[in-house]
Biopython code that builds the backbone (N, CA, C, O; Angstrom):
import numpy as np
from Bio.PDB.StructureBuilder import StructureBuilder

atoms = [
    (1, "MET", "N", (106.050, 138.127, 91.978)),
    (1, "MET", "CA", (106.508, 137.578, 92.972)),
    (1, "MET", "C", (107.756, 137.270, 93.001)),
    (1, "MET", "O", (108.349, 136.862, 92.002)),
    (2, "ASN", "N", (108.305, 137.428, 94.150)),
    (2, "ASN", "CA", (109.751, 137.742, 94.569)),
    (2, "ASN", "C", (109.853, 136.141, 95.692)),
    (2, "ASN", "O", (108.912, 135.463, 96.103)),
    (3, "ALA", "N", (111.100, 135.977, 95.887)),
    (3, "ALA", "CA", (111.583, 134.777, 96.564)),
    (3, "ALA", "C", (110.917, 134.640, 97.939)),
    (3, "ALA", "O", (110.579, 133.525, 98.336)),
    (4, "ALA", "N", (110.745, 135.589, 98.577)),
    (4, "ALA", "CA", (110.166, 135.752, 100.110)),
    (4, "ALA", "C", (108.605, 135.262, 99.884)),
    (4, "ALA", "O", (108.135, 134.480, 100.710)),
    (5, "ASP", "N", (107.892, 135.657, 98.906)),
    (5, "ASP", "CA", (106.517, 135.282, 98.736)),
    (5, "ASP", "C", (106.466, 134.094, 98.463)),
    (5, "ASP", "O", (105.573, 133.434, 98.994)),
    (6, "LEU", "N", (107.436, 133.423, 97.519)),
    (6, "LEU", "CA", (107.387, 131.774, 97.034)),
    (6, "LEU", "C", (107.470, 130.971, 98.366)),
    (6, "LEU", "O", (106.669, 130.135, 98.786)),
    (7, "SER", "N", (108.549, 131.388, 98.898)),
    (7, "SER", "CA", (108.933, 130.663, 100.284)),
    (7, "SER", "C", (108.080, 130.583, 101.225)),
    (7, "SER", "O", (108.059, 129.558, 101.906)),
    (8, "ARG", "N", (107.139, 131.688, 101.495)),
    (8, "ARG", "CA", (105.983, 131.887, 102.476)),
    (8, "ARG", "C", (104.855, 130.860, 101.928)),
    (8, "ARG", "O", (104.288, 130.086, 102.699)),
    (9, "LEU", "N", (104.579, 130.908, 100.575)),
    (9, "LEU", "CA", (103.492, 130.067, 100.172)),
    (9, "LEU", "C", (103.949, 128.625, 100.243)),
    (9, "LEU", "O", (103.202, 127.771, 100.722)),
    (10, "ILE", "N", (105.087, 128.344, 99.806)),
    (10, "ILE", "CA", (105.614, 126.731, 99.928)),
    (10, "ILE", "C", (105.499, 126.525, 101.538)),
    (10, "ILE", "O", (105.024, 125.467, 101.950)),
    (11, "ALA", "N", (105.876, 127.399, 102.337)),
    (11, "ALA", "CA", (105.962, 127.105, 103.786)),
    (11, "ALA", "C", (104.473, 126.613, 104.480)),
    (11, "ALA", "O", (104.176, 125.663, 105.205)),
    (12, "GLU", "N", (103.806, 127.577, 103.974)),
    (12, "GLU", "CA", (102.156, 127.468, 104.431)),
    (12, "GLU", "C", (101.552, 126.107, 103.755)),
    (12, "GLU", "O", (100.824, 125.321, 104.362)),
    (13, "SER", "N", (101.905, 125.983, 102.625)),
    (13, "SER", "CA", (101.296, 124.690, 102.062)),
    (13, "SER", "C", (101.884, 123.641, 102.484)),
    (13, "SER", "O", (101.154, 122.650, 102.457)),
    (14, "LEU", "N", (103.149, 123.432, 102.948)),
    (14, "LEU", "CA", (103.630, 122.227, 103.554)),
    (14, "LEU", "C", (103.014, 122.099, 105.063)),
    (14, "LEU", "O", (102.543, 121.044, 105.488)),
    (15, "TYR", "N", (103.082, 123.403, 105.875)),
    (15, "TYR", "CA", (102.427, 123.069, 107.078)),
    (15, "TYR", "C", (100.980, 122.681, 107.187)),
    (15, "TYR", "O", (100.521, 122.037, 108.130)),
    (16, "LEU", "N", (100.175, 123.194, 105.976)),
    (16, "LEU", "CA", (98.737, 122.598, 105.710)),
    (16, "LEU", "C", (98.817, 121.126, 105.424)),
    (16, "LEU", "O", (98.009, 120.373, 105.968)),
    (17, "VAL", "N", (99.692, 120.687, 104.646)),
    (17, "VAL", "CA", (99.589, 119.255, 104.317)),
    (17, "VAL", "C", (99.859, 118.334, 105.699)),
    (17, "VAL", "O", (99.329, 117.249, 105.941)),
    (18, "LEU", "N", (100.734, 118.986, 106.458)),
    (18, "LEU", "CA", (101.176, 118.047, 107.648)),
    (18, "LEU", "C", (100.091, 118.099, 108.801)),
    (18, "LEU", "O", (99.783, 117.171, 109.549)),
    (19, "TRP", "N", (99.537, 119.493, 108.780)),
    (19, "TRP", "CA", (98.385, 119.544, 109.656)),
    (19, "TRP", "C", (97.101, 118.759, 109.227)),
    (19, "TRP", "O", (96.422, 118.285, 110.138)),
    (20, "VAL", "N", (96.778, 118.611, 108.189)),
    (20, "VAL", "CA", (95.631, 117.788, 107.523)),
    (20, "VAL", "C", (95.907, 116.415, 107.512)),
    (20, "VAL", "O", (94.979, 115.615, 107.636)),
    (21, "SER", "N", (97.177, 116.005, 107.366)),
    (21, "SER", "CA", (97.317, 114.422, 107.084)),
    (21, "SER", "C", (97.792, 113.927, 108.589)),
    (21, "SER", "O", (98.218, 112.773, 108.605)),
    (22, "ALA", "N", (97.785, 114.561, 109.747)),
    (22, "ALA", "CA", (98.196, 114.298, 111.002)),
    (22, "ALA", "C", (97.254, 113.376, 111.755)),
    (22, "ALA", "O", (97.724, 112.482, 112.459)),
    (23, "PRO", "N", (96.064, 113.538, 111.648)),
    (23, "PRO", "CA", (95.126, 112.842, 112.289)),
    (23, "PRO", "C", (95.287, 111.157, 111.791)),
    (23, "PRO", "O", (95.641, 110.249, 112.543)),
    (24, "ALA", "N", (94.999, 111.040, 110.609)),
    (24, "ALA", "CA", (95.294, 109.605, 109.740)),
    (24, "ALA", "C", (96.525, 109.117, 110.415)),
    (24, "ALA", "O", (96.581, 108.100, 111.107)),
    (25, "LEU", "N", (97.550, 109.964, 110.146)),
    (25, "LEU", "CA", (99.035, 109.493, 110.466)),
    (25, "LEU", "C", (98.953, 108.933, 111.888)),
    (25, "LEU", "O", (99.178, 107.738, 112.077)),
    (26, "VAL", "N", (98.656, 109.709, 112.837)),
    (26, "VAL", "CA", (98.552, 109.308, 114.335)),
    (26, "VAL", "C", (97.750, 108.078, 114.501)),
    (26, "VAL", "O", (98.089, 107.104, 115.172)),
    (27, "VAL", "N", (96.810, 108.194, 113.923)),
    (27, "VAL", "CA", (95.887, 106.829, 114.191)),
    (27, "VAL", "C", (96.517, 105.654, 113.643)),
    (27, "VAL", "O", (96.613, 104.682, 114.393)),
    (28, "ALA", "N", (96.877, 105.587, 112.695)),
    (28, "ALA", "CA", (97.751, 104.694, 111.703)),
    (28, "ALA", "C", (98.913, 104.117, 112.463)),
    (28, "ALA", "O", (99.095, 102.901, 112.513)),
    (29, "MET", "N", (99.888, 105.200, 113.196)),
    (29, "MET", "CA", (101.055, 104.896, 114.006)),
    (29, "MET", "C", (100.651, 104.142, 115.317)),
    (29, "MET", "O", (101.315, 103.204, 115.758)),
    (30, "VAL", "N", (99.679, 104.550, 115.823)),
    (30, "VAL", "CA", (99.072, 104.120, 117.245)),
    (30, "VAL", "C", (98.575, 102.745, 117.174)),
    (30, "VAL", "O", (98.891, 101.860, 117.970)),
    (31, "THR", "N", (97.669, 102.594, 116.041)),
    (31, "THR", "CA", (97.263, 101.112, 115.795)),
    (31, "THR", "C", (98.222, 100.343, 115.536)),
    (31, "THR", "O", (98.237, 99.249, 116.100)),
    (32, "GLY", "N", (99.212, 100.675, 114.676)),
    (32, "GLY", "CA", (100.164, 99.684, 114.400)),
    (32, "GLY", "C", (101.084, 99.469, 115.306)),
    (32, "GLY", "O", (101.882, 98.559, 115.082)),
    (33, "LEU", "N", (101.194, 100.195, 116.459)),
    (33, "LEU", "CA", (102.009, 100.089, 117.437)),
    (33, "LEU", "C", (101.163, 99.135, 118.505)),
    (33, "LEU", "O", (101.745, 98.148, 118.956)),
    (34, "THR", "N", (100.188, 99.336, 118.796)),
    (34, "THR", "CA", (99.335, 98.577, 119.561)),
    (34, "THR", "C", (99.124, 97.050, 118.946)),
    (34, "THR", "O", (99.482, 96.105, 119.650)),
    (35, "VAL", "N", (98.715, 96.873, 118.022)),
    (35, "VAL", "CA", (98.914, 95.573, 117.161)),
    (35, "VAL", "C", (100.167, 94.965, 117.366)),
    (35, "VAL", "O", (100.313, 93.815, 117.780)),
    (36, "ALA", "N", (101.019, 95.704, 117.091)),
    (36, "ALA", "CA", (102.542, 94.981, 117.402)),
    (36, "ALA", "C", (103.177, 94.408, 118.544)),
    (36, "ALA", "O", (103.934, 93.442, 118.628)),
    (37, "VAL", "N", (102.608, 95.387, 119.629)),
    (37, "VAL", "CA", (102.723, 94.994, 120.998)),
    (37, "VAL", "C", (101.854, 93.827, 121.482)),
    (37, "VAL", "O", (102.337, 93.036, 122.292)),
    (38, "LEU", "N", (100.666, 93.680, 121.058)),
    (38, "LEU", "CA", (99.587, 92.638, 121.373)),
    (38, "LEU", "C", (100.182, 91.181, 120.665)),
    (38, "LEU", "O", (100.243, 90.064, 121.179)),
    (39, "SER", "N", (100.652, 91.684, 119.105)),
    (39, "SER", "CA", (100.998, 90.447, 118.721)),
    (39, "SER", "C", (102.399, 89.671, 119.146)),
    (39, "SER", "O", (102.637, 88.464, 119.132)),
    (40, "ALA", "N", (103.221, 90.757, 119.520)),
    (40, "ALA", "CA", (104.488, 90.497, 120.035)),
    (40, "ALA", "C", (104.169, 89.484, 121.610)),
    (40, "ALA", "O", (104.875, 88.530, 121.936)),
    (41, "ALA", "N", (103.176, 89.895, 122.262)),
    (41, "ALA", "CA", (102.834, 89.427, 123.599)),
    (41, "ALA", "C", (102.265, 88.065, 123.519)),
    (41, "ALA", "O", (102.380, 87.181, 124.368)),
    (42, "THR", "N", (101.475, 87.992, 122.100)),
    (42, "THR", "CA", (100.653, 86.610, 122.190)),
    (42, "THR", "C", (101.604, 85.730, 121.153)),
    (42, "THR", "O", (101.211, 84.583, 120.940)),
    (43, "GLN", "N", (102.774, 86.144, 120.513)),
    (43, "GLN", "CA", (103.661, 85.359, 119.844)),
    (43, "GLN", "C", (102.900, 85.214, 118.611)),
    (43, "GLN", "O", (103.118, 84.146, 118.041)),
    (44, "VAL", "N", (102.123, 85.941, 118.078)),
    (44, "VAL", "CA", (101.470, 85.625, 116.923)),
    (44, "VAL", "C", (102.099, 86.819, 115.900)),
    (44, "VAL", "O", (102.024, 88.043, 116.011)),
    (45, "GLN", "N", (102.717, 86.033, 114.911)),
    (45, "GLN", "CA", (103.554, 86.855, 113.925)),
    (45, "GLN", "C", (103.077, 86.768, 112.601)),
    (45, "GLN", "O", (103.842, 86.426, 111.699)),
    (46, "GLU", "N", (101.739, 87.076, 112.362)),
    (46, "GLU", "CA", (101.073, 87.072, 111.405)),
    (46, "GLU", "C", (101.094, 88.585, 110.762)),
    (46, "GLU", "O", (100.455, 89.457, 111.353)),
    (47, "GLN", "N", (101.873, 88.940, 109.469)),
    (47, "GLN", "CA", (102.196, 90.415, 109.092)),
    (47, "GLN", "C", (100.530, 90.760, 108.684)),
    (47, "GLN", "O", (100.145, 91.878, 109.029)),
    (48, "SER", "N", (99.780, 90.091, 108.153)),
    (48, "SER", "CA", (98.497, 90.829, 107.539)),
    (48, "SER", "C", (97.592, 91.190, 108.860)),
    (48, "SER", "O", (96.534, 91.814, 108.772)),
    (49, "LEU", "N", (98.110, 90.744, 110.018)),
    (49, "LEU", "CA", (97.059, 91.149, 111.135)),
    (49, "LEU", "C", (97.184, 92.598, 111.601)),
    (49, "LEU", "O", (96.411, 92.960, 112.488)),
    (50, "THR", "N", (98.024, 93.429, 111.132)),
    (50, "THR", "CA", (97.828, 94.696, 111.436)),
    (50, "THR", "C", (97.031, 95.655, 110.170)),
    (50, "THR", "O", (96.754, 96.852, 110.256)),
    (51, "PHE", "N", (96.796, 94.845, 109.132)),
    (51, "PHE", "CA", (96.315, 95.500, 107.937)),
    (51, "PHE", "C", (94.978, 95.912, 108.258)),
    (51, "PHE", "O", (94.728, 97.092, 108.012)),
    (52, "VAL", "N", (93.886, 95.077, 108.845)),
    (52, "VAL", "CA", (92.615, 95.210, 108.907)),
    (52, "VAL", "C", (92.273, 96.347, 110.311)),
    (52, "VAL", "O", (91.391, 97.204, 110.257)),
    (53, "PRO", "N", (92.969, 96.173, 111.238)),
    (53, "PRO", "CA", (92.385, 97.348, 111.901)),
    (53, "PRO", "C", (93.143, 98.914, 111.737)),
    (53, "PRO", "O", (92.754, 99.957, 112.262)),
    (54, "LYS", "N", (94.257, 98.741, 110.904)),
    (54, "LYS", "CA", (94.749, 99.909, 110.482)),
    (54, "LYS", "C", (93.965, 100.617, 109.213)),
    (54, "LYS", "O", (94.033, 101.836, 109.051)),
    (55, "VAL", "N", (93.238, 99.790, 108.354)),
    (55, "VAL", "CA", (92.406, 100.418, 107.357)),
    (55, "VAL", "C", (90.831, 100.797, 108.132)),
    (55, "VAL", "O", (90.153, 101.795, 107.888)),
    (56, "ALA", "N", (90.554, 99.882, 108.948)),
    (56, "ALA", "CA", (89.292, 100.255, 109.669)),
    (56, "ALA", "C", (89.272, 101.597, 110.469)),
    (56, "ALA", "O", (88.370, 102.434, 110.490)),
    (57, "LEU", "N", (90.511, 101.615, 111.144)),
    (57, "LEU", "CA", (90.315, 102.969, 111.890)),
    (57, "LEU", "C", (91.023, 104.173, 111.158)),
    (57, "LEU", "O", (90.795, 105.301, 111.594)),
    (58, "VAL", "N", (91.813, 104.029, 110.143)),
    (58, "VAL", "CA", (91.968, 105.107, 109.504)),
    (58, "VAL", "C", (90.960, 105.543, 108.514)),
    (58, "VAL", "O", (90.849, 106.694, 108.090)),
    (59, "SER", "N", (90.219, 104.503, 108.173)),
    (59, "SER", "CA", (88.746, 104.897, 107.415)),
    (59, "SER", "C", (87.873, 105.693, 108.380)),
    (59, "SER", "O", (87.384, 106.743, 107.962)),
    (60, "LEU", "N", (87.638, 105.311, 109.589)),
    (60, "LEU", "CA", (86.875, 105.963, 110.580)),
    (60, "LEU", "C", (87.294, 107.448, 110.869)),
    (60, "LEU", "O", (86.574, 108.442, 110.961)),
    (61, "THR", "N", (88.746, 107.318, 110.993)),
    (61, "THR", "CA", (89.209, 108.684, 111.374)),
    (61, "THR", "C", (89.082, 109.682, 110.045)),
    (61, "THR", "O", (88.988, 110.898, 110.209)),
    (62, "LEU", "N", (89.086, 109.221, 109.026)),
    (62, "LEU", "CA", (88.779, 110.042, 107.781)),
    (62, "LEU", "C", (87.480, 110.514, 107.725)),
    (62, "LEU", "O", (87.233, 111.698, 107.495)),
    (63, "ALA", "N", (86.490, 109.530, 107.952)),
    (63, "ALA", "CA", (85.169, 110.011, 107.851)),
    (63, "ALA", "C", (84.674, 110.885, 108.895)),
    (63, "ALA", "O", (83.590, 111.442, 108.719)),
    (64, "LEU", "N", (85.425, 111.099, 110.108)),
    (64, "LEU", "CA", (85.148, 111.757, 111.297)),
    (64, "LEU", "C", (85.849, 113.301, 111.098)),
    (64, "LEU", "O", (85.348, 114.356, 111.488)),
    (65, "VAL", "N", (86.894, 113.170, 110.523)),
    (65, "VAL", "CA", (87.546, 114.560, 110.377)),
    (65, "VAL", "C", (87.568, 114.992, 109.000)),
    (65, "VAL", "O", (88.035, 116.100, 108.740)),
    (66, "GLY", "N", (87.065, 114.162, 107.986)),
    (66, "GLY", "CA", (87.032, 114.623, 106.573)),
    (66, "GLY", "C", (86.537, 116.087, 106.275)),
    (66, "GLY", "O", (87.118, 116.886, 105.541)),
    (67, "GLY", "N", (85.415, 116.298, 106.937)),
    (67, "GLY", "CA", (84.821, 117.807, 106.874)),
    (67, "GLY", "C", (85.679, 118.751, 107.125)),
    (67, "GLY", "O", (85.768, 119.697, 106.343)),
    (68, "TRP", "N", (86.490, 118.673, 108.287)),
    (68, "TRP", "CA", (87.334, 119.685, 108.821)),
    (68, "TRP", "C", (88.610, 119.585, 107.603)),
    (68, "TRP", "O", (89.110, 120.631, 107.189)),
    (69, "MET", "N", (88.980, 118.511, 107.190)),
    (69, "MET", "CA", (90.171, 118.504, 106.369)),
    (69, "MET", "C", (89.854, 119.036, 104.939)),
    (69, "MET", "O", (90.742, 119.474, 104.206)),
    (70, "ALA", "N", (88.323, 118.963, 104.521)),
    (70, "ALA", "CA", (87.987, 119.767, 103.381)),
    (70, "ALA", "C", (88.110, 121.163, 103.588)),
    (70, "ALA", "O", (88.787, 121.831, 102.807)),
    (71, "THR", "N", (87.433, 121.764, 104.714)),
    (71, "THR", "CA", (87.322, 122.906, 104.872)),
    (71, "THR", "C", (88.758, 123.629, 104.923)),
    (71, "THR", "O", (88.993, 124.661, 104.295)),
    (72, "GLN", "N", (89.613, 123.025, 105.675)),
    (72, "GLN", "CA", (91.227, 123.626, 105.612)),
    (72, "GLN", "C", (91.667, 123.775, 104.342)),
    (72, "GLN", "O", (92.227, 124.821, 104.014)),
    (73, "LEU", "N", (91.464, 122.700, 103.414)),
    (73, "LEU", "CA", (91.932, 122.759, 102.086)),
    (73, "LEU", "C", (91.274, 123.641, 101.465)),
    (73, "LEU", "O", (91.972, 124.572, 101.064)),
    (74, "VAL", "N", (90.028, 123.712, 101.196)),
    (74, "VAL", "CA", (89.210, 124.851, 100.458)),
    (74, "VAL", "C", (89.579, 126.137, 100.980)),
    (74, "VAL", "O", (89.846, 127.042, 100.189)),
    (75, "GLY", "N", (89.621, 126.307, 102.121)),
    (75, "GLY", "CA", (90.068, 127.593, 102.755)),
    (75, "GLY", "C", (91.432, 128.182, 101.963)),
    (75, "GLY", "O", (91.469, 129.226, 101.312)),
    (76, "PHE", "N", (92.602, 127.195, 102.197)),
    (76, "PHE", "CA", (93.449, 127.683, 101.605)),
    (76, "PHE", "C", (93.638, 128.066, 100.077)),
    (76, "PHE", "O", (94.248, 128.994, 99.546)),
    (77, "THR", "N", (92.856, 126.965, 99.539)),
    (77, "THR", "CA", (92.817, 127.137, 98.053)),
    (77, "THR", "C", (91.928, 128.560, 97.707)),
    (77, "THR", "O", (92.162, 129.111, 96.631)),
    (78, "GLU", "N", (91.142, 129.013, 98.417)),
    (78, "GLU", "CA", (90.570, 130.159, 98.229)),
    (78, "GLU", "C", (91.380, 131.274, 98.431)),
    (78, "GLU", "O", (91.386, 132.205, 97.626)),
    (79, "GLN", "N", (92.139, 131.257, 99.548)),
    (79, "GLN", "CA", (93.068, 132.130, 99.859)),
    (79, "GLN", "C", (94.097, 132.424, 98.906)),
    (79, "GLN", "O", (94.555, 133.562, 98.800)),
    (80, "LEU", "N", (94.511, 131.398, 98.162)),
    (80, "LEU", "CA", (95.517, 131.246, 97.163)),
    (80, "LEU", "C", (95.174, 131.859, 95.802)),
    (80, "LEU", "O", (95.933, 132.565, 95.138)),
    (81, "TRP", "N", (93.900, 131.487, 95.471)),
    (81, "TRP", "CA", (93.151, 132.143, 94.338)),
    (81, "TRP", "C", (93.260, 133.710, 94.461)),
    (81, "TRP", "O", (93.802, 134.435, 93.627)),
    (82, "ARG", "N", (92.623, 134.144, 95.703)),
    (82, "ARG", "CA", (92.569, 135.515, 95.881)),
    (82, "ARG", "C", (93.724, 136.255, 95.888)),
    (82, "ARG", "O", (93.784, 137.388, 95.411)),
    (83, "SER", "N", (94.783, 135.598, 96.476)),
    (83, "SER", "CA", (96.102, 136.210, 96.214)),
    (83, "SER", "C", (97.069, 136.317, 94.915)),
    (83, "SER", "O", (98.149, 136.905, 94.863)),
    (84, "ILE", "N", (96.583, 135.786, 94.146)),
    (84, "ILE", "CA", (97.238, 135.672, 92.802)),
    (84, "ILE", "C", (97.435, 137.009, 92.033)),
    (84, "ILE", "O", (98.505, 137.288, 91.491)),
    (85, "PRO", "N", (96.239, 137.899, 92.015)),
    (85, "PRO", "CA", (96.828, 139.416, 91.587)),
    (85, "PRO", "C", (97.911, 140.010, 92.210)),
    (85, "PRO", "O", (98.893, 140.556, 91.706)),
    (86, "GLY", "N", (97.602, 139.832, 93.397)),
    (86, "GLY", "CA", (98.956, 140.348, 94.087)),
    (86, "GLY", "C", (100.221, 139.867, 94.165)),
    (86, "GLY", "O", (101.167, 140.462, 94.681)),
    (87, "LEU", "N", (100.256, 138.453, 93.498)),
    (87, "LEU", "CA", (101.675, 137.815, 93.519)),
    (87, "LEU", "C", (102.161, 138.251, 92.140)),
    (87, "LEU", "O", (103.345, 138.546, 91.979)),
    (88, "VAL", "N", (101.278, 138.301, 91.138)),
    (88, "VAL", "CA", (101.802, 138.470, 89.768)),
    (88, "VAL", "C", (102.034, 140.095, 89.653)),
    (88, "VAL", "O", (103.137, 140.484, 89.268)),
    (89, "GLY", "N", (101.251, 140.823, 89.905)),
    (89, "GLY", "CA", (101.498, 142.255, 89.679)),
    (89, "GLY", "C", (102.547, 143.004, 90.731)),
    (89, "GLY", "O", (102.801, 144.202, 90.602)),
]
sb = StructureBuilder()
sb.init_structure("model")
sb.init_model(0)
sb.init_chain("A")
sb.init_seg("    ")
for serial, (resi, resn, name, xyz) in enumerate(atoms, 1):
    if name == "N":
        sb.init_residue(resn, " ", resi, " ")
    sb.init_atom(name, np.array(xyz, "f"), 0.0, 1.0, " ", f" {name:<3s}", serial, name[0])
structure = sb.get_structure()
């Protein structure tokens, strides 16, 4: 295994982590921003107000895209295991 192979492998794994985590992170960000705007507009400054909607919507998002996430991760893992003999030899 040379430095180029290792660099490619690390880049692919980081790209996959970003791609798989994006749906939950985007939902959490949009939910937090929406609740923050609503709480500022109504002048309700309760810090725990953002927690319940974020947890509920992120959980729903993970339930909806969890299969896709697992498929992506399993595919990468299988590809990694298949490439081990070529990387070692």
